[in-house]
C-alpha positions in Angstrom: 0.0 0.0 0.0 1.4 3.5 -0.8 2.3 5.9 1.9 -0.4 8.3 0.6 -3.4 8.3 -1.6 -4.0 11.0 -4.2 -7.3 12.7 -4.5 -7.5 11.8 -8.2 -7.7 8.1 -7.2 -10.8 8.6 -4.9 -14.2 7.6 -6.3 -17.8 8.3 -5.7 -20.3 5.6 -6.8 -24.1 6.2 -7.1 -27.2 4.1 -7.6 -30.7 3.3 -6.4 -31.3 3.6 -2.6 -30.0 0.6 -0.6 -28.2 -0.9 -3.7 -25.1 -3.1 -3.1 -21.7 -1.5 -3.6 -21.0 -3.9 -6.5 -24.0 -2.6 -8.5 -23.3 1.1 -8.0 -22.0 3.2 -10.9 -18.8 5.3 -10.7 -19.4 9.0 -11.2 -16.6 10.2 -13.4 -17.9 13.8 -13.7 -16.9 14.8 -10.2 -14.0 17.0 -8.9 -12.9 18.6 -5.6 -14.7 16.4 -3.1 -14.9 17.3 0.6 -16.2 14.6 2.9 -17.1 16.0 6.3 -17.7 13.6 9.2 -18.7 15.2 12.5 -20.3 14.3 15.8 -22.5 16.3 18.1 -21.3 16.8 21.6 -22.7 16.2 25.1 -21.3 17.8 28.1 -20.7 15.0 30.6 -18.7 17.1 33.1 -18.9 16.0 36.7 -17.3 17.4 39.9 -15.0 14.3 39.9 -13.3 15.4 36.7 -10.8 17.6 38.6 -12.1 20.9 37.1 -11.9 19.7 33.5 -14.8 19.8 31.1 -15.7 16.3 29.8 -17.3 15.8 26.4 -18.8 12.7 24.8 -19.6 12.3 21.1 -23.3 12.0 20.3 -25.0 11.8 16.9 -22.7 11.6 13.9 -23.3 13.3 10.6 -21.8 13.0 7.1 -21.8 15.5 4.3 -20.2 15.2 0.9 -19.7 18.4 -1.1 -18.4 18.2 -4.6 -18.5 19.9 -8.0 -19.6 18.5 -11.3 -19.5 19.8 -14.9 -23.1 20.8 -15.9 -23.6 17.9 -18.3 -27.2 16.8 -19.0 -27.2 13.3 -20.3 -24.4 12.2 -17.9 -25.9 9.4 -15.7 -24.4 10.7 -12.5 -25.4 14.3 -13.2 -28.9 13.3 -14.1 -29.3 11.1 -11.0 -28.1 14.0 -8.7 -30.4 16.5 -10.4 -33.4 14.1 -10.2 -32.8 13.5 -6.5 -32.6 17.2 -5.8 -35.6 18.2 -7.8 -37.7 15.2 -6.6 -36.7 15.5 -2.9 -35.6 11.9 -3.0 -32.4 10.1 -1.9 -29.9 8.1 -3.8 -27.2 5.7 -2.8 -23.7 7.1 -2.6 -20.4 5.5 -1.6 -17.7 8.1 -1.1 -14.5 6.1 -1.2 -10.8 7.1 -0.9 -9.9 4.6 -3.7 -11.7 2.4 -6.3 -13.9 -0.2 -4.7 -11.8 -3.0 -6.1 -8.6 -1.7 -4.4 -7.6 -3.5 -1.2 -8.1 -1.1 1.7 -10.5 1.3 0.0 -12.8 2.9 2.5 -15.5 5.4 3.1 -19.2 5.8 3.9 -22.0 4.2 2.0 -25.7 5.1 2.4 -28.7 7.0 1.1 -28.0 10.6 0.7 -30.3 13.6 0.3 -29.2 16.3 -2.2 -29.6 19.5 -0.3 -27.6 21.8 -2.5 -27.5 22.0 -6.3 -26.0 25.4 -7.2 -24.9 26.3 -10.7 -21.9 28.6 -11.5 -21.4 30.2 -14.9 -17.9 31.6 -15.1 -17.2 33.4 -18.4 -14.2 31.3 -19.4 -15.0 28.0 -17.7 -17.4 25.2 -18.1 -20.7 25.6 -16.3 -20.3 23.8 -13.0 -22.7 22.6 -10.3 -21.8 22.5 -6.7 -23.5 19.6 -4.9 -24.2 19.1 -1.2 -25.2 15.6 -0.3 -26.2 14.8 3.3 -26.5 11.3 4.7 -30.1 10.3 5.2 -29.6 6.7 6.1 -26.3 5.1 6.9 -25.7 1.6 5.4 -22.1 0.9 6.3 -18.5 2.0 6.5 -17.0 0.3 3.5 -13.5 -1.1 4.0 -12.3 -3.6 1.4 -10.2 -6.4 2.5 -6.4 -6.2 2.4 -4.7 -9.1 0.7 
């Protein structure tokens, strides 16, 4: 395994809600992905903690933000747009490598598309900025190492 993984080797796969990873389709029309994983916090401080505040993680959340070229007819673009316009979810797997690479990992689940903003720079391709928020967690994918 390399000592680092390049962003260009990461993959996003999409498909019907609750679909198996093997049946999802790679979205090649994606760039500059940010995967944000966070947890809420509960204050569990007690007097026995020697004057230190104590915090415990609570509910986790997952957001994937990425850009796509505005490309009607592209399967990934059309699926994202349809989910946004229809208020439905779609299955996404946001992995750090291709699903057939040993050690590839990332979240998989049904995501709601909560942002679909188009930018039209004069000398660039029309782009869409997508915000996908986890609606139902399926699994943390981690492919087996050889």
